[in-house]
ROVORO-367725 format. One record per residue (C-alpha): y, z, x. Coordinates in nm, 3 decimals. Example, Ala and Ser with C-alpha at 12.3 -4.5 7.8 and 13.67 -1.06 7.14 Angstrom:
BEGIN
<node><py>-0.450</py><pz>0.780</pz><px>1.230</px></node>
<node><py>-0.106</py><pz>0.714</pz><px>1.367</px></node>
# end
This chain:
BEGIN
<node><py>1.387</py><pz>-3.433</pz><px>0.567</px></node>
<node><py>1.221</py><pz>-3.160</pz><px>0.765</px></node>
<node><py>1.043</py><pz>-2.933</pz><px>0.474</px></node>
<node><py>1.183</py><pz>-2.610</pz><px>0.488</px></node>
<node><py>0.974</py><pz>-2.520</pz><px>0.132</px></node>
<node><py>0.873</py><pz>-2.174</pz><px>0.048</px></node>
<node><py>0.464</py><pz>-2.231</pz><px>0.141</px></node>
<node><py>0.619</py><pz>-2.266</pz><px>0.514</px></node>
<node><py>0.800</py><pz>-1.912</pz><px>0.502</px></node>
<node><py>0.512</py><pz>-1.675</pz><px>0.553</px></node>
<node><py>0.434</py><pz>-1.848</pz><px>0.875</px></node>
<node><py>0.735</py><pz>-1.877</pz><px>1.063</px></node>
<node><py>0.756</py><pz>-1.506</pz><px>0.999</px></node>
<node><py>0.488</py><pz>-1.434</pz><px>1.135</px></node>
<node><py>0.605</py><pz>-1.646</pz><px>1.450</px></node>
<node><py>0.853</py><pz>-1.501</pz><px>1.427</px></node>
<node><py>0.721</py><pz>-1.122</pz><px>1.430</px></node>
<node><py>0.471</py><pz>-1.217</pz><px>1.687</px></node>
<node><py>0.736</py><pz>-1.330</pz><px>1.930</px></node>
<node><py>0.980</py><pz>-1.046</pz><px>1.868</px></node>
<node><py>0.733</py><pz>-0.749</pz><px>1.812</px></node>
<node><py>0.938</py><pz>-0.617</pz><px>1.579</px></node>
<node><py>0.805</py><pz>-0.505</pz><px>1.253</px></node>
<node><py>0.988</py><pz>-0.416</pz><px>0.948</px></node>
<node><py>1.297</py><pz>-0.187</pz><px>1.031</px></node>
<node><py>1.250</py><pz>0.210</pz><px>0.956</px></node>
<node><py>1.464</py><pz>0.292</pz><px>0.607</px></node>
<node><py>1.574</py><pz>0.555</pz><px>0.824</px></node>
<node><py>1.826</py><pz>0.371</pz><px>1.033</px></node>
<node><py>2.204</py><pz>0.445</pz><px>0.927</px></node>
<node><py>2.324</py><pz>0.073</pz><px>0.961</px></node>
<node><py>2.152</py><pz>-0.121</pz><px>0.712</px></node>
<node><py>2.217</py><pz>-0.513</pz><px>0.669</px></node>
<node><py>2.200</py><pz>-0.654</pz><px>0.350</px></node>
<node><py>2.115</py><pz>-1.053</pz><px>0.262</px></node>
<node><py>2.323</py><pz>-1.176</pz><px>-0.058</px></node>
<node><py>2.045</py><pz>-1.426</pz><px>-0.158</px></node>
<node><py>1.898</py><pz>-1.638</pz><px>-0.476</px></node>
<node><py>1.566</py><pz>-1.811</pz><px>-0.546</px></node>
<node><py>1.563</py><pz>-2.115</pz><px>-0.434</px></node>
<node><py>1.549</py><pz>-2.270</pz><px>-0.747</px></node>
<node><py>1.791</py><pz>-2.649</pz><px>-0.800</px></node>
<node><py>2.081</py><pz>-2.611</pz><px>-0.991</px></node>
<node><py>2.199</py><pz>-2.240</pz><px>-0.840</px></node>
<node><py>2.251</py><pz>-2.238</pz><px>-0.481</px></node>
<node><py>2.441</py><pz>-2.460</pz><px>-0.316</px></node>
<node><py>2.511</py><pz>-2.638</pz><px>-0.609</px></node>
<node><py>2.894</py><pz>-2.744</pz><px>-0.431</px></node>
<node><py>2.588</py><pz>-2.981</pz><px>-0.231</px></node>
<node><py>2.477</py><pz>-3.109</pz><px>-0.496</px></node>
<node><py>2.691</py><pz>-3.436</pz><px>-0.472</px></node>
<node><py>2.610</py><pz>-3.519</pz><px>-0.126</px></node>
<node><py>2.228</py><pz>-3.408</pz><px>-0.144</px></node>
<node><py>1.925</py><pz>-3.464</pz><px>-0.374</px></node>
<node><py>1.831</py><pz>-3.189</pz><px>-0.600</px></node>
<node><py>1.497</py><pz>-3.121</pz><px>-0.318</px></node>
<node><py>1.760</py><pz>-3.165</pz><px>-0.005</px></node>
<node><py>1.966</py><pz>-2.886</pz><px>-0.183</px></node>
<node><py>1.670</py><pz>-2.681</pz><px>-0.216</px></node>
<node><py>1.502</py><pz>-2.789</pz><px>0.170</px></node>
<node><py>1.849</py><pz>-2.699</pz><px>0.298</px></node>
<node><py>1.927</py><pz>-2.410</pz><px>0.148</px></node>
<node><py>1.529</py><pz>-2.225</pz><px>0.246</px></node>
<node><py>1.601</py><pz>-2.296</pz><px>0.634</px></node>
<node><py>1.948</py><pz>-2.162</pz><px>0.615</px></node>
<node><py>1.777</py><pz>-1.872</pz><px>0.449</px></node>
<node><py>1.500</py><pz>-1.878</pz><px>0.659</px></node>
<node><py>1.775</py><pz>-1.895</pz><px>0.946</px></node>
<node><py>1.961</py><pz>-1.630</pz><px>0.822</px></node>
<node><py>1.719</py><pz>-1.385</pz><px>0.759</px></node>
<node><py>1.584</py><pz>-1.425</pz><px>1.146</px></node>
<node><py>1.962</py><pz>-1.344</pz><px>1.249</px></node>
<node><py>1.928</py><pz>-1.002</pz><px>1.059</px></node>
<node><py>1.548</py><pz>-0.947</pz><px>1.226</px></node>
<node><py>1.722</py><pz>-0.971</pz><px>1.511</px></node>
<node><py>1.980</py><pz>-0.706</pz><px>1.575</px></node>
<node><py>1.835</py><pz>-0.370</pz><px>1.686</px></node>
<node><py>1.814</py><pz>-0.061</pz><px>1.458</px></node>
<node><py>1.911</py><pz>-0.210</pz><px>1.156</px></node>
<node><py>1.764</py><pz>-0.218</pz><px>0.826</px></node>
<node><py>1.738</py><pz>-0.559</pz><px>0.680</px></node>
<node><py>1.696</py><pz>-0.605</pz><px>0.273</px></node>
<node><py>1.840</py><pz>-0.870</pz><px>0.066</px></node>
<node><py>1.977</py><pz>-0.810</pz><px>-0.258</px></node>
<node><py>1.939</py><pz>-1.059</pz><px>-0.518</px></node>
<node><py>1.961</py><pz>-1.134</pz><px>-0.933</px></node>
<node><py>1.642</py><pz>-0.944</pz><px>-1.151</px></node>
<node><py>1.442</py><pz>-1.270</pz><px>-1.233</px></node>
<node><py>1.488</py><pz>-1.398</pz><px>-0.877</px></node>
<node><py>1.328</py><pz>-1.083</pz><px>-0.696</px></node>
<node><py>0.947</py><pz>-1.199</pz><px>-0.747</px></node>
<node><py>1.019</py><pz>-1.495</pz><px>-0.603</px></node>
<node><py>1.236</py><pz>-1.342</pz><px>-0.285</px></node>
<node><py>0.917</py><pz>-1.106</pz><px>-0.225</px></node>
<node><py>0.711</py><pz>-1.340</pz><px>-0.203</px></node>
<node><py>0.929</py><pz>-1.567</pz><px>0.026</px></node>
<node><py>1.006</py><pz>-1.221</pz><px>0.278</px></node>
<node><py>0.702</py><pz>-1.139</pz><px>0.271</px></node>
<node><py>0.725</py><pz>-0.777</pz><px>0.507</px></node>
<node><py>0.995</py><pz>-0.888</pz><px>0.662</px></node>
<node><py>1.301</py><pz>-0.747</pz><px>0.459</px></node>
<node><py>1.276</py><pz>-0.491</pz><px>0.151</px></node>
<node><py>1.445</py><pz>-0.719</pz><px>-0.164</px></node>
<node><py>1.598</py><pz>-0.517</pz><px>-0.449</px></node>
<node><py>1.724</py><pz>-0.590</pz><px>-0.749</px></node>
<node><py>2.088</py><pz>-0.578</pz><px>-0.887</px></node>
<node><py>2.275</py><pz>-0.423</pz><px>-1.116</px></node>
<node><py>2.460</py><pz>-0.647</pz><px>-1.337</px></node>
<node><py>2.541</py><pz>-1.025</pz><px>-1.328</px></node>
<node><py>2.693</py><pz>-1.180</pz><px>-1.106</px></node>
<node><py>2.821</py><pz>-1.145</pz><px>-0.721</px></node>
<node><py>3.060</py><pz>-0.892</pz><px>-0.742</px></node>
<node><py>2.784</py><pz>-0.657</pz><px>-0.970</px></node>
<node><py>2.576</py><pz>-0.770</pz><px>-0.672</px></node>
<node><py>2.804</py><pz>-0.602</pz><px>-0.381</px></node>
<node><py>2.880</py><pz>-0.336</pz><px>-0.576</px></node>
<node><py>2.493</py><pz>-0.254</pz><px>-0.629</px></node>
<node><py>2.490</py><pz>-0.282</pz><px>-0.312</px></node>
<node><py>2.676</py><pz>0.000</pz><px>-0.178</px></node>
<node><py>2.623</py><pz>0.217</pz><px>-0.464</px></node>
<node><py>2.214</py><pz>0.148</pz><px>-0.345</px></node>
<node><py>2.227</py><pz>0.145</pz><px>0.025</px></node>
<node><py>2.563</py><pz>0.369</pz><px>0.106</px></node>
<node><py>2.414</py><pz>0.713</pz><px>-0.052</px></node>
<node><py>2.432</py><pz>1.003</pz><px>0.284</px></node>
<node><py>2.689</py><pz>0.788</pz><px>0.499</px></node>
<node><py>2.532</py><pz>0.411</pz><px>0.631</px></node>
<node><py>2.698</py><pz>0.195</pz><px>0.740</px></node>
<node><py>2.544</py><pz>-0.036</pz><px>0.503</px></node>
<node><py>2.715</py><pz>-0.441</pz><px>0.580</px></node>
<node><py>2.622</py><pz>-0.729</pz><px>0.284</px></node>
<node><py>2.632</py><pz>-1.100</pz><px>0.405</px></node>
<node><py>2.626</py><pz>-1.369</pz><px>0.275</px></node>
<node><py>2.244</py><pz>-1.613</pz><px>0.269</px></node>
<node><py>2.390</py><pz>-1.919</pz><px>0.452</px></node>
<node><py>2.524</py><pz>-1.738</pz><px>0.733</px></node>
<node><py>2.257</py><pz>-1.838</pz><px>1.083</px></node>
<node><py>2.478</py><pz>-1.984</pz><px>1.279</px></node>
<node><py>2.719</py><pz>-1.642</pz><px>1.332</px></node>
<node><py>2.678</py><pz>-1.512</pz><px>1.651</px></node>
<node><py>2.446</py><pz>-1.211</pz><px>1.636</px></node>
<node><py>2.717</py><pz>-1.032</pz><px>1.831</px></node>
<node><py>2.916</py><pz>-1.059</pz><px>1.516</px></node>
<node><py>2.723</py><pz>-0.814</pz><px>1.345</px></node>
<node><py>2.677</py><pz>-0.615</pz><px>1.596</px></node>
<node><py>3.128</py><pz>-0.567</pz><px>1.605</px></node>
<node><py>3.120</py><pz>-0.555</pz><px>1.292</px></node>
<node><py>2.872</py><pz>-0.239</pz><px>1.256</px></node>
<node><py>3.126</py><pz>-0.127</pz><px>1.508</px></node>
<node><py>3.436</py><pz>-0.193</pz><px>1.330</px></node>
<node><py>3.283</py><pz>0.015</pz><px>1.024</px></node>
<node><py>3.205</py><pz>0.325</pz><px>1.204</px></node>
<node><py>3.609</py><pz>0.355</pz><px>1.278</px></node>
<node><py>3.724</py><pz>0.226</pz><px>0.873</px></node>
<node><py>3.636</py><pz>0.245</pz><px>0.541</px></node>
<node><py>3.571</py><pz>-0.110</pz><px>0.540</px></node>
<node><py>3.538</py><pz>-0.445</pz><px>0.754</px></node>
<node><py>3.576</py><pz>-0.799</pz><px>0.617</px></node>
<node><py>3.462</py><pz>-1.140</pz><px>0.751</px></node>
<node><py>3.737</py><pz>-1.352</pz><px>0.626</px></node>
<node><py>3.616</py><pz>-1.737</pz><px>0.576</px></node>
<node><py>3.883</py><pz>-2.012</pz><px>0.659</px></node>
<node><py>3.865</py><pz>-2.069</pz><px>0.292</px></node>
<node><py>4.074</py><pz>-1.758</pz><px>0.168</px></node>
<node><py>3.694</py><pz>-1.600</pz><px>0.108</px></node>
<node><py>3.482</py><pz>-1.331</pz><px>0.280</px></node>
<node><py>3.139</py><pz>-1.424</pz><px>0.420</px></node>
<node><py>3.046</py><pz>-1.057</pz><px>0.507</px></node>
<node><py>3.168</py><pz>-0.679</pz><px>0.401</px></node>
<node><py>3.076</py><pz>-0.349</pz><px>0.474</px></node>
<node><py>3.134</py><pz>-0.010</pz><px>0.338</px></node>
<node><py>2.990</py><pz>0.356</pz><px>0.426</px></node>
<node><py>2.991</py><pz>0.482</pz><px>0.051</px></node>
<node><py>3.012</py><pz>0.319</pz><px>-0.260</px></node>
<node><py>3.336</py><pz>0.193</pz><px>-0.387</px></node>
<node><py>3.264</py><pz>0.034</pz><px>-0.795</px></node>
<node><py>3.591</py><pz>-0.081</pz><px>-0.837</px></node>
<node><py>3.611</py><pz>-0.267</pz><px>-0.503</px></node>
<node><py>3.401</py><pz>-0.586</pz><px>-0.652</px></node>
<node><py>3.616</py><pz>-0.604</pz><px>-0.972</px></node>
<node><py>3.605</py><pz>-0.930</pz><px>-1.103</px></node>
<node><py>3.548</py><pz>-1.012</pz><px>-0.738</px></node>
<node><py>3.303</py><pz>-1.249</pz><px>-0.468</px></node>
<node><py>3.235</py><pz>-1.391</pz><px>-0.127</px></node>
<node><py>3.300</py><pz>-1.708</pz><px>-0.084</px></node>
<node><py>3.588</py><pz>-1.839</pz><px>-0.350</px></node>
<node><py>3.962</py><pz>-1.879</pz><px>-0.238</px></node>
<node><py>4.115</py><pz>-1.590</pz><px>-0.370</px></node>
<node><py>3.830</py><pz>-1.314</pz><px>-0.296</px></node>
<node><py>3.968</py><pz>-1.187</pz><px>0.040</px></node>
<node><py>4.331</py><pz>-1.162</pz><px>-0.088</px></node>
<node><py>4.173</py><pz>-0.915</pz><px>-0.417</px></node>
<node><py>3.929</py><pz>-0.705</pz><px>-0.172</px></node>
<node><py>4.232</py><pz>-0.589</pz><px>0.015</px></node>
<node><py>4.470</py><pz>-0.539</pz><px>-0.276</px></node>
<node><py>4.203</py><pz>-0.326</pz><px>-0.411</px></node>
<node><py>4.134</py><pz>-0.186</pz><px>-0.111</px></node>
<node><py>4.485</py><pz>-0.085</pz><px>-0.064</px></node>
<node><py>4.444</py><pz>0.054</pz><px>-0.392</px></node>
<node><py>4.202</py><pz>0.269</pz><px>-0.276</px></node>
<node><py>4.374</py><pz>0.443</pz><px>-0.014</px></node>
<node><py>4.057</py><pz>0.258</pz><px>0.230</px></node>
<node><py>4.133</py><pz>0.114</pz><px>0.601</px></node>
<node><py>4.020</py><pz>-0.244</pz><px>0.630</px></node>
<node><py>3.854</py><pz>-0.435</pz><px>0.988</px></node>
<node><py>3.844</py><pz>-0.762</pz><px>1.054</px></node>
<node><py>3.514</py><pz>-0.894</pz><px>1.196</px></node>
<node><py>3.551</py><pz>-1.253</pz><px>1.342</px></node>
<node><py>3.640</py><pz>-1.549</pz><px>1.051</px></node>
<node><py>3.384</py><pz>-1.840</pz><px>1.014</px></node>
<node><py>3.333</py><pz>-2.102</pz><px>0.784</px></node>
<node><py>3.119</py><pz>-2.135</pz><px>0.447</px></node>
<node><py>2.802</py><pz>-2.359</pz><px>0.454</px></node>
<node><py>2.938</py><pz>-2.547</pz><px>0.115</px></node>
<node><py>3.047</py><pz>-2.899</pz><px>0.110</px></node>
<node><py>2.911</py><pz>-3.183</pz><px>0.311</px></node>
<node><py>3.185</py><pz>-3.160</pz><px>0.538</px></node>
<node><py>3.039</py><pz>-2.853</pz><px>0.647</px></node>
<node><py>2.725</py><pz>-2.964</pz><px>0.720</px></node>
<node><py>2.855</py><pz>-3.192</pz><px>0.939</px></node>
<node><py>3.040</py><pz>-2.970</pz><px>1.132</px></node>
<node><py>2.734</py><pz>-2.720</pz><px>1.172</px></node>
<node><py>2.536</py><pz>-2.999</pz><px>1.294</px></node>
<node><py>2.780</py><pz>-3.067</pz><px>1.534</px></node>
<node><py>2.732</py><pz>-2.672</pz><px>1.690</px></node>
<node><py>2.384</py><pz>-2.691</pz><px>1.653</px></node>
<node><py>2.271</py><pz>-2.969</pz><px>1.857</px></node>
<node><py>2.478</py><pz>-2.798</pz><px>2.123</px></node>
<node><py>2.240</py><pz>-2.502</pz><px>2.071</px></node>
<node><py>1.976</py><pz>-2.516</pz><px>1.840</px></node>
<node><py>1.773</py><pz>-2.237</pz><px>1.919</px></node>
<node><py>2.073</py><pz>-2.035</pz><px>1.746</px></node>
<node><py>1.955</py><pz>-2.156</pz><px>1.362</px></node>
<node><py>1.575</py><pz>-2.340</pz><px>1.500</px></node>
<node><py>1.478</py><pz>-2.424</pz><px>1.116</px></node>
<node><py>1.857</py><pz>-2.552</pz><px>1.021</px></node>
<node><py>1.930</py><pz>-2.762</pz><px>1.316</px></node>
<node><py>1.575</py><pz>-2.969</pz><px>1.290</px></node>
<node><py>1.687</py><pz>-3.034</pz><px>0.917</px></node>
<node><py>2.027</py><pz>-3.126</pz><px>0.995</px></node>
<node><py>1.917</py><pz>-3.361</pz><px>1.245</px></node>
<node><py>1.643</py><pz>-3.532</pz><px>1.025</px></node>
<node><py>1.966</py><pz>-3.553</pz><px>0.779</px></node>
<node><py>2.208</py><pz>-3.732</pz><px>1.019</px></node>
<node><py>1.905</py><pz>-3.942</pz><px>1.074</px></node>
<node><py>1.825</py><pz>-4.031</pz><px>0.749</px></node>
<node><py>2.196</py><pz>-4.048</pz><px>0.632</px></node>
<node><py>2.289</py><pz>-4.305</pz><px>0.905</px></node>
<node><py>2.535</py><pz>-4.063</pz><px>1.099</px></node>
<node><py>2.641</py><pz>-4.114</pz><px>1.460</px></node>
<node><py>2.735</py><pz>-3.889</pz><px>1.725</px></node>
<node><py>3.077</py><pz>-3.996</pz><px>1.882</px></node>
<node><py>3.199</py><pz>-3.911</pz><px>2.220</px></node>
<node><py>3.399</py><pz>-3.620</pz><px>2.114</px></node>
<node><py>3.060</py><pz>-3.438</pz><px>1.967</px></node>
<node><py>3.144</py><pz>-3.559</pz><px>1.621</px></node>
<node><py>2.980</py><pz>-3.765</pz><px>1.327</px></node>
# end
């Protein structure tokens, strides 16, 4: 398998910086893109893949997802990029991200607390702030650009997933109760979020619907997509190619595995 390790990330970041010619985004940007992440440790990330992949493979795969998601975020113009994570993960993620993104510790435990922390920290002066999953390299850049445009005309923007959750949420102000007992990626998260948004009388716009990377079937779907366009997430595409070969998965004439 492609070893997307912690040691490999700084080299990749320097390559991205050199090829793009872009340094870290200005903190004065009125568009902020925050990646919700955890340090890549066994048993803490992509836990639903544990039945299909070894602990070492899960961590390697998550590193690839996170690397490519960071590169996707960095590809947007005039956007401040940051990472929000549990306090215990700040040092690890700061080392991994280097100068490409600021790393901020959330207040409280769990994803709902993390989301509330994002907007309490960044949405202080009317900035358009969007938080999204750390395993989203398959998103077209246009989805994120369109989400910022949608947020300009609404109080909240949401990117639904096919399983009833959401991979992206943005606001222009802090609304702590919007994320009470909530979190991206659960099968009732979207319904709960929309209910609370209505109670707060917030207007909601929607980004395109996409899927999360949670189980083996998602790996299969992502692998098929990235075979056609590996440049969208090069590290993840390379890892999945090796995974297909190692697991003996074969392509069919339809492009399915």
